[in-house]
N, C-alpha and C positions, 0 to 999 in steps of 0.2 A: 521620807519615801512616800508617805501617804499624801502629802501636799503635792509632790511631783506627779503622782497618779491623777490627783484631782485637776491640776493645771493642764496635764496632757489631755484629759477628757474634755475640759473646757475649751482648749485649743481646737480639738477635733470637732467639737460642737459648733464653734464659731466658723471654722472652715467649711463645715457641712452646710450651715445656714447661708454663708456667703455663696457657696457653690450652687445651692438651690435657687438663690436669688438671681444669680447670673444666668442659670439655665432658663428660669422663667422669663427673664428679660429677652433672651435670645429667641425663645419660643414666641413671645408676644410680637417681636419685630418680624419674625418669619410669617406669622399669621397676618400681620398688617400688610406685608408685601404681597402675600398670596391674595388677600382681599383686594388690594389695589390692582393687581394683575387681572383678576377675574372681572372687576368693574371696567377696566380698560378694554378687555376683550368684548365685553357686553356692549360697550359704547361703539366699538369698532364694528361689530356685527350690525348694530342698528344703523350706523352711518352707511355701511355697504347696502343694506336693504333700502334705505332712503335714496341712495344713488340709483339703484335699480328702478325704483318708482319714478325718479326724475327722467331716466332714459325712456321708460315706457310712456311717460307723459309726452315727451318730445316726439316719440314715434307716432303716438296717437294723434298728436297735433299735425304732424306731417301727413299722415294718412288721411286725416279729415280734410286738409287743404287740397290734396291731390284728388280726393273723391269729389269735392265741391267743384273743382276746375273741370273734372270729367263730366259731371252732371251739366254744368253750364255749356261746355263744348258740345255735348250730345244734344242739348236743348236747341242750341243755335243751328246745328246741322239739321235736326228734325224740322225746325221752323223754315229753314232755307229750302229744304227738300219739299216741304208742303207748298211753299210759295211757287217753286219751280213747277211742281206737278200741276198746281191749279192754273198757272199761266199757260202751260203746255196744253192743258185741256180746254183752255179758254173759259174757265169758270171764274166768276166774280161774285162779290156780294156777301150776303149774310152767312152762307154756308162755309165760305172760305175763312171768314173771321171767326166763326164758331170752332172750326178745326184748329186754327192758330191759338185760340184761347184755351182749348183742351190741352194742346201741347205745352203751353206755358204753365197751366195748372198742374199737369203731370210733373213737369220739371220742378215746380215749387214744392209739391208733395215729396218728391225725392230728396230735395235739399233739406226740407224740414226733418224728414226721417233720419237723414245722415247727421244733421246737427244734433238731433235728440240723442242719437247713439253716441256721438262724441261727448256730449255733456254727461251722459250716464257713465261713460268710461272715466271721465275726469272726476266725477263724484266717487266712483269706486276707488280710484287711486288716492283721492283725498282721505277716504276711510282707511285705506292701507297705511297712509302716512300717520294718521291718528293712532292706529293700532301699534305701529312700530314705535311711536313716541311713548305710548303707555307701557309697552313692553320694555323699552329702554329704562324707564323709571322704575318699574316694578322688579326688574332683574338686578338692580343695584343692591349690593350687599352692604347694609348699613349697620350691621351688628357691631356693637361696641366690643372691642377686644380688650379684656382686662390686662392691665400692666401690674407687675409686682410693685409693692410699696416698700420703700426703705423702712418706713415706720413699722410696718407689720413684721418685716424681717428682723428689725432690732428688738421688737417686743417678743417675738418668738425666741430669738437668741438669748435675750435676757431671762426669759422663763426657763429655758434649758440650762443656762448657767446657774441660776438659782437652785434648780433641782439637783444639779451635779454638786454644787457647794453643800446643799442641805444633806445630800446622801452621805457626805464624808464627815458629818458632824455626829457627835455622840447622840444616842437615841433620845435623851431627855431634852436636848437643846436644839432640836430641829425646828426650823421655821414653818415648814409645810406639814407638820404632823408626823405621826409614827410611820406612815407608809409613803412618805416623800410627796404628799399632796395628790397622789393618784386616787381617784374615786373607785370604789368597789374593789380595792386591792387588799386582800387579806394577808398577803405575804409581806413580812417586814424586811426592811433593807439591812 
């Protein structure tokens, strides 16, 4: 009867150890899947942000091209109008050339300002790209998820089995001492 009780306790201990091992394995798998999902969502978010920057770059480029064409068109219209006005007034010479030069210089300044603004926008968007890339890297979860070890499970089960075996032995022949190997335990088995 005593051996049957000991074997039953050992069986329960083994079953408990195996169940704990399986539970820890399932939890580790779940944590890995959650980590992978979060990392995927982080990458997806970064990709969407990069796509938005790309769209903004294309729009800024289109707007810069349209603005440049408008500046050139206005410059040609202004120069043509100045030439027509000078011809209608019968004015020739240095003053007409100076007025034409002023119109060209004004158009040049407008084109320079527009290009400078475009390059600043492109620089800002490049900085956004860099920030998004850094964020994508730093938002990755690289935490190591501990997996249960079969060796540790077997070692723990072996220790439990030895303790159970020892507790069913006569007091003088116990392997783990009078208290079953438990430290600071004053109660005898």
